[in-house]
C-alpha positions in Angstrom: -6.8 -6.4 0.3 -4.4 -6.7 3.6 -2.1 -9.9 3.5 -2.4 -11.4 6.9 -0.7 -14.9 8.4 -2.3 -17.2 10.7 -0.6 -17.5 14.1 -0.2 -20.5 15.7 0.0 -22.2 19.2 2.8 -20.7 21.0 2.4 -17.2 19.9 1.6 -15.2 22.8 -1.3 -13.1 20.9 -3.4 -16.2 21.3 -3.4 -16.2 25.0 -4.4 -12.6 25.4 -7.8 -11.1 25.7 -8.4 -9.1 22.6 -9.5 -5.3 23.2 -12.8 -4.0 22.4 -13.3 -2.0 19.4 -14.4 1.3 19.7 -15.0 2.8 16.3 -16.2 0.5 13.2 -14.4 2.2 10.4 -12.7 1.5 7.1 -9.6 0.0 9.1 -12.1 -2.7 10.8 -13.8 -3.6 7.3 -10.2 -3.6 5.8 -9.2 -6.1 8.6 -12.3 -8.2 8.1 -11.8 -8.4 4.5 -8.2 -9.5 5.0 -9.3 -12.1 7.3 -11.8 -13.4 4.9 -9.1 -14.2 2.4 -6.8 -15.9 5.1 -9.6 -17.6 6.2 -10.6 -19.2 2.8 -7.2 -20.0 2.1 -6.8 -22.1 5.1 -10.2 -23.6 4.6 -11.6 -22.6 7.8 -15.2 -21.9 8.8 -14.1 -19.0 11.0 -11.3 -16.8 11.8 -10.7 -14.5 15.0 -8.4 -11.1 14.8 -6.0 -12.5 17.2 -5.2 -15.5 14.7 -3.8 -13.2 12.5 -2.1 -10.9 15.1 -4.7 -8.4 15.8 -5.7 -8.0 19.5 -9.3 -6.6 18.4 -12.6 -8.3 19.4 -13.7 -9.5 16.0 -14.3 -12.7 14.0 -15.6 -13.6 10.8 -17.1 -16.9 9.9 -19.0 -18.6 6.9 -21.3 -21.7 6.9 -20.4 -22.9 3.5 -19.4 -21.7 0.2 -22.8 -20.3 -0.9 -23.6 -18.7 2.4 -22.7 -15.1 3.1 -19.8 -14.3 5.3 -20.4 -12.8 8.5 -18.3 -10.4 10.5 -19.0 -10.0 14.3 -17.5 -7.1 16.3 -17.6 -7.1 20.0 -19.5 -10.4 20.4 -21.1 -11.7 23.6 -23.2 -14.7 24.0 -26.1 -13.9 26.1 -27.9 -17.3 26.2 -27.1 -21.1 25.8 -29.0 -24.3 25.7 -28.2 -27.9 25.8 -24.9 -29.9 25.2 -23.4 -31.3 22.3 -20.1 -33.4 21.5 -18.3 -33.0 18.2 -14.7 -33.3 16.9 -13.3 -29.9 17.0 -10.0 -28.3 15.2 -8.6 -25.1 15.1 -6.4 -23.1 12.4 -3.9 -22.2 15.0 -3.4 -25.9 15.6 -3.6 -27.5 12.3 -4.2 -31.3 12.0 -5.3 -31.7 15.7 -8.8 -32.6 16.2 -10.7 -33.7 19.4 -14.1 -34.4 20.8 -15.3 -31.2 22.7 -18.4 -30.7 24.5 -20.2 -27.4 24.2 -23.9 -25.8 24.3 -25.7 -27.1 21.4 -27.3 -23.8 20.9 -26.3 -20.2 21.5 -27.7 -16.7 21.3 -24.8 -14.1 20.3 -25.1 -10.5 20.0 -22.7 -8.0 18.8 -22.2 -5.7 15.8 -21.7 -5.9 12.1 -19.3 -3.6 9.9 -22.2 -1.1 9.3 -22.5 -0.6 13.1 -25.9 -2.4 13.4 -26.7 -4.7 16.0 -26.6 -8.5 15.4 -28.5 -11.0 17.1 -27.3 -14.7 15.8 -29.3 -17.4 17.0 -27.3 -20.7 16.0 -27.4 -24.5 16.6 -25.0 -27.4 16.6 -22.0 -26.5 13.9 -22.8 -22.6 13.7 -23.2 -22.4 17.4 -19.7 -24.2 18.0 -18.0 -22.0 15.4 -19.3 -18.9 17.2 -18.2 -20.1 20.6 -14.8 -21.4 19.4 -14.2 -17.8 17.7 -15.1 -16.0 21.0 -12.7 -18.3 22.9 -10.0 -16.8 20.8 -11.0 -13.2 21.7 -10.9 -14.3 25.2 -7.5 -15.7 24.7 -8.3 -19.2 25.0 -7.4 -22.0 22.9 -8.9 -25.2 22.1 -6.3 -27.1 24.3 -7.8 -25.5 27.4 -11.0 -27.4 26.8 -9.1 -30.7 26.7 -8.8 -33.3 29.7 -5.4 -34.0 31.0 -5.0 -37.3 28.9 -6.2 -35.2 25.6 -4.0 -32.6 26.6 -0.9 -34.7 26.8 -1.6 -36.4 23.5 -1.9 -32.9 21.7 1.5 -31.8 23.4 3.2 -34.8 22.4 1.9 -34.3 18.7 3.0 -31.0 18.6 6.4 -32.0 20.2 6.7 -34.7 17.4 6.2 -32.3 14.9 8.7 -29.7 16.4 6.1 -27.4 17.1 6.7 -27.1 20.7 9.8 -26.1 22.7 10.3 -27.5 26.0 9.6 -24.3 27.7 6.1 -24.4 26.4 5.5 -27.9 28.1 6.3 -26.5 31.4 3.0 -24.1 31.5 0.2 -24.9 34.0 -2.7 -26.7 33.3 -5.6 -24.9 31.1 -3.0 -22.4 29.6 -0.9 -22.4 26.6 2.9 -21.2 26.6 
């Protein structure tokens, strides 16, 4: 199994849009398997390829220990409904949680590791997970969903922990350094 390391806020790979996967092959399956191990080790619900330094449009998620993990290749959301606020965190921003408003329900399409089309209709926590991982594939982090006050608080905490350079604080609103 591939040994993969999590990438954290400040790593440029997290702010770039991941590229489409053209061929779902053994390399993609090995990446997904390695990501699953990394996700389990970090105790996450989901993990996007950019979070382990791979700029490909793929993520995995698992809604509970007894559930089957699901890999989604080249995902897109085709429909959303409702609105739901929920405390959200991110493996790339460990220990930070913020109330974020997102659509309550989503319909996502993509491909599985066998090249079969996926159609996932999700609600609440699962819908949030899908949206969060898709944000990663688009180079968007949780910090971009915060209002100015929440963002300042998060940046103060990152600075306090020593996880933030002075240069990173000089980025424009809505983008990470």
